[in-house]
C-alpha positions, 0 to 999 in steps of 0.5 A: 447477485450484484456487484460494483467493479471500480476501475478507478486505478485500472491499468496494465502494470508490472505484477510486482507493483500489484503485489507490492501494493497488496502487501504494503502496511496500509492494506494489512490488518492488525495481524499483518495479513495482506487484505486482512486474509493471508500473510504477505509471504504466503500471498506472494507464494500463492500468486507465483504458484497459481500464475506460474510467474517468477516473482522477484523480491527486489521488484516487490521491494521497489514497488513497496518503496514507491507505493509507500512514498506515493501514499505519503505524498497523497496524504500529506497533500490531503492533510495540508488541505484539511489543516489550511481550510478547516475541513471535515473532521473525518479527514483528521485521521490522515495525520495519523497515517503519515508517521506510519508511512515515514516509518515504513519508508525508513525501514524499506530504505534501511535507514532506521 
């Protein structure tokens, strides 16, 4: 068996950051399952149960907001570069994720 391990974003971080990122909309399938496998609440409960760690909903909420905002900014930057320089048409899909990020931020911040 062969595998590739991508350590691109490897770091020591707060467990709430990882759980927030794993359960954000961009990593869910059409049915809302985290990683396309399991409902976010069940994923978090399973993590807490198996790790023995206490998980604070407010911590996950904080990182959902932060990660979604970072995602939005990264995609705005990439989309702007694509629009300014007429890049690869495959990058046009970035424009369609921006609206969803904005909706999620509004929902997380209780402004929509």
